[in-house]
C-alpha positions as CSV (number, residue, x, y, z in Angstrom):
1,M,23.6,-5.3,8.1
2,D,20.8,-6.0,10.3
3,N,19.2,-2.4,10.4
4,L,18.8,-2.1,6.8
5,N,15.7,-2.5,4.8
6,H,15.5,-5.8,2.9
7,I,13.9,-5.4,-0.1
8,L,13.0,-8.6,-2.6
9,V,13.2,-8.2,-6.3
10,V,11.4,-10.9,-8.3
11,D,11.6,-10.5,-12.0
12,D,12.3,-12.9,-14.8
13,D,14.6,-10.9,-16.6
14,N,18.1,-11.7,-15.4
15,R,19.7,-8.4,-16.4
16,I,17.2,-6.3,-14.4
17,R,17.6,-8.4,-11.3
18,S,21.4,-7.6,-11.4
19,L,20.8,-4.3,-12.2
20,L,18.5,-3.5,-9.5
21,K,20.1,-5.2,-6.8
22,E,23.5,-3.6,-8.0
23,Y,21.9,-0.1,-7.7
24,L,19.9,-1.0,-4.6
25,D,22.8,-2.4,-2.8
26,D,24.9,0.7,-3.7
27,N,22.0,2.6,-1.6
28,K,22.3,0.8,1.3
29,F,19.3,-1.7,0.9
30,L,19.9,-5.7,1.9
31,V,18.4,-7.1,-1.6
32,S,17.3,-10.8,-2.4
33,T,16.1,-11.9,-5.9
34,A,13.9,-14.5,-7.3
35,K,13.5,-15.4,-11.0
36,D,9.7,-16.2,-10.5
37,S,6.8,-16.7,-8.3
38,N,7.8,-19.9,-6.8
39,E,11.3,-18.8,-5.7
40,A,9.9,-15.5,-4.6
41,K,7.3,-17.7,-2.1
42,T,10.4,-19.7,-1.2
43,K,12.3,-16.6,0.1
44,L,9.4,-15.0,1.6
45,G,8.8,-18.3,3.6
46,H,12.2,-18.0,5.2
47,F,13.0,-14.2,5.2
48,K,10.9,-10.9,6.6
49,F,11.3,-8.6,3.7
50,D,10.3,-4.7,3.8
51,L,9.4,-4.4,0.5
52,I,9.0,-6.4,-2.6
53,V,9.3,-5.4,-6.2
54,L,7.7,-7.3,-8.4
55,D,7.3,-7.6,-12.6
56,V,3.8,-8.4,-13.9
57,M,4.4,-10.3,-16.6
58,M,6.3,-13.3,-15.8
59,P,6.1,-17.5,-16.6
60,G,4.0,-19.3,-14.4
61,Q,2.5,-17.3,-12.0
62,N,2.2,-13.7,-12.8
63,G,2.7,-10.3,-10.6
64,Y,-0.8,-9.9,-10.0
65,E,-1.8,-13.5,-8.8
66,L,1.2,-13.2,-6.4
67,T,0.3,-10.2,-5.0
68,K,-3.0,-11.2,-4.6
69,E,-1.9,-14.4,-2.8
70,I,0.6,-12.8,-0.6
71,K,-1.9,-9.4,0.3
72,A,-4.1,-12.2,1.7
73,K,-1.5,-12.8,4.5
74,D,0.6,-10.2,6.2
75,S,2.2,-9.0,3.5
76,P,5.0,-6.6,3.0
77,P,4.6,-3.4,0.5
78,I,4.4,-4.3,-2.9
79,I,5.8,-2.1,-5.9
80,L,4.7,-3.5,-9.4
81,L,6.8,-2.9,-12.6
82,T,4.2,-2.8,-15.3
83,A,4.4,-2.1,-19.2
84,K,4.3,1.7,-19.6
85,G,1.0,3.5,-20.1
86,E,-1.2,0.6,-19.7
87,V,-3.9,2.3,-17.2
88,E,-6.3,-0.9,-16.9
89,N,-2.8,-2.9,-15.6
90,R,-2.1,0.0,-13.1
91,I,-5.9,0.0,-11.9
92,K,-5.5,-4.2,-11.9
93,G,-2.8,-4.1,-9.7
94,L,-4.0,-1.8,-7.1
95,E,-7.0,-3.6,-7.1
96,F,-5.2,-6.8,-5.8
97,G,-3.4,-5.1,-3.3
98,A,-0.5,-3.1,-5.0
99,D,1.1,-0.4,-3.1
100,D,2.4,1.5,-5.9
101,Y,3.5,0.9,-9.9
102,I,6.2,1.9,-12.1
103,G,6.0,1.7,-15.6
104,K,8.9,-0.3,-17.6
105,P,11.4,1.0,-18.9
106,F,12.2,3.3,-16.0
107,E,15.1,4.7,-14.2
108,P,16.4,3.6,-11.4
109,K,16.4,6.8,-9.4
110,E,12.6,6.9,-9.5
111,L,12.1,3.4,-8.8
112,L,14.3,4.4,-5.3
113,L,12.2,7.6,-4.4
114,R,9.0,5.2,-5.0
115,I,10.9,2.6,-2.4
116,N,11.9,5.4,0.0
117,N,8.5,6.9,0.3
118,I,6.6,3.7,0.9
119,I,8.9,2.4,3.6
120,S,9.2,6.0,4.9
121,K,5.3,5.7,5.3
122,K,5.3,2.4,6.5
123,N,7.6,3.0,9.3
124,K,5.6,5.8,10.4
125,I,2.5,3.7,11.3
126,D,2.6,-0.2,12.8
127,L,0.5,-2.2,11.3
128,G,0.4,-4.6,14.1
129,K,-1.1,-1.9,16.4
130,K,-4.6,-1.1,16.9
131,Y,-5.6,2.2,16.6
132,S,-8.6,4.3,18.2
133,V,-10.7,6.5,16.8
134,G,-13.4,7.7,19.0
135,E,-15.3,4.4,20.3
136,A,-14.0,2.7,16.7
137,I,-11.0,0.2,16.9
138,V,-8.8,0.2,13.5
139,D,-6.9,-2.9,12.7
140,L,-5.1,-2.5,9.9
141,N,-3.2,-5.8,9.6
142,K,-6.7,-7.7,9.7
143,M,-8.2,-4.7,7.5
144,S,-11.1,-4.3,10.1
145,I,-13.0,-1.6,12.1
146,K,-14.8,-2.5,15.3
147,L,-17.2,0.1,16.7
148,N,-20.5,-1.3,19.3
149,N,-19.2,-5.0,19.0
150,N,-19.6,-5.0,15.3
151,I,-16.7,-5.7,12.8
152,K,-16.6,-4.3,9.4
153,K,-13.9,-5.2,7.3
154,I,-12.2,-2.3,5.0
155,N,-10.9,-2.8,1.1
156,V,-7.2,-2.0,0.0
157,A,-8.3,1.6,-0.9
158,E,-9.8,2.6,2.6
159,K,-6.4,1.0,4.4
160,K,-4.1,3.1,2.5
161,I,-6.5,6.6,3.3
162,L,-6.4,5.5,7.0
163,M,-2.6,4.3,7.2
164,E,-2.1,7.6,5.7
165,M,-4.5,9.8,7.9
166,L,-3.6,7.8,11.2
167,S,0.0,9.1,10.4
168,N,-1.0,12.4,10.4
169,P,-3.7,13.4,12.5
170,G,-5.8,16.8,11.8
171,K,-3.9,17.2,8.5
172,T,-6.4,18.3,5.6
173,Y,-6.4,16.0,2.3
174,S,-7.7,17.3,-0.7
175,R,-10.0,15.0,-2.8
176,S,-6.8,14.8,-5.4
177,K,-4.7,13.8,-2.8
178,I,-7.1,11.2,-1.6
179,G,-7.4,9.9,-5.2
180,E,-3.6,9.7,-5.9
181,L,-2.9,8.0,-2.6
182,S,-6.1,5.3,-2.5
183,G,-5.8,4.8,-6.8
184,I,-9.3,6.1,-7.2
185,S,-9.6,9.0,-10.0
186,Q,-13.1,9.8,-9.9
187,E,-14.5,12.6,-7.5
188,R,-17.6,11.3,-6.7
189,S,-16.1,7.6,-5.9
190,I,-13.6,9.4,-3.5
191,D,-16.9,10.8,-1.5
192,V,-18.6,7.6,-1.9
193,M,-15.3,5.8,0.0
194,I,-15.1,8.4,2.8
195,T,-18.9,8.3,3.3
196,R,-18.5,4.3,4.0
197,L,-15.3,4.7,6.1
198,R,-17.5,7.2,8.3
199,Q,-20.0,4.4,8.7
200,K,-17.7,1.9,10.1
201,I,-15.8,4.7,12.2
202,E,-18.7,7.0,13.3
203,I,-21.5,6.8,15.9
204,D,-23.6,9.2,13.8
205,P,-22.0,9.0,10.8
206,K,-24.3,11.8,9.3
207,N,-22.9,14.3,11.7
208,P,-19.1,12.7,11.8
209,K,-17.1,14.0,14.7
210,Y,-14.0,12.3,13.4
211,L,-13.7,12.0,9.6
212,Q,-14.6,15.2,9.1
213,T,-15.2,17.5,5.8
214,I,-13.3,20.9,5.5
215,R,-15.4,22.8,3.1
216,G,-13.6,23.8,0.1
217,S,-10.4,21.8,1.0
218,G,-11.0,18.3,1.7
219,Y,-11.1,15.6,4.4
220,V,-9.5,15.5,7.8
221,L,-8.9,12.4,10.6
222,W,-9.2,14.1,13.9
223,I,-7.8,11.4,16.7
224,E,-9.0,12.2,20.5
């Protein structure tokens, strides 16, 4: 039992909580449930979770507010359950730090695929470890990069990109893939984010040595 990934399902709908608990139990997860944010925070204080499935619309503190609160600490990945098709809600959730979202109603199998995808990526990289990119020290847990004794913060989108690239150094990522990972849709915004990351990582951002552009293909991160 100890080697099972522990998931917290937070939803005020008893039927959904029961359905997801049964389904995820059957798929070899250890599952706890909570009916609202208060119960969720109590369980987060007592147990270590590998992932949280969190409904947005709940009485009292909603899913967005809870996401923002727990992401301010050392938090497991969060998948938000949102009203299907509401793009602004998806963007809002990502801005608060959610790792993914799925619209209601949904197929449990799709949620399972998203859970497995996030956990597999999470297991590739140790958030508690600091990573060296040239002379820069990347601390994903504190969401910061130290270069020449200057410490600069990174945002959630930048953290997601760095997690992916640090897991796969030397792999080229297209703009569309970076947009998908970060929740950013406009190519110009993606280029601006990469430029800002270079300013935090590179000694000479205009002549990058580590976070490079592959003309016609996208971007790649090299690690010495």
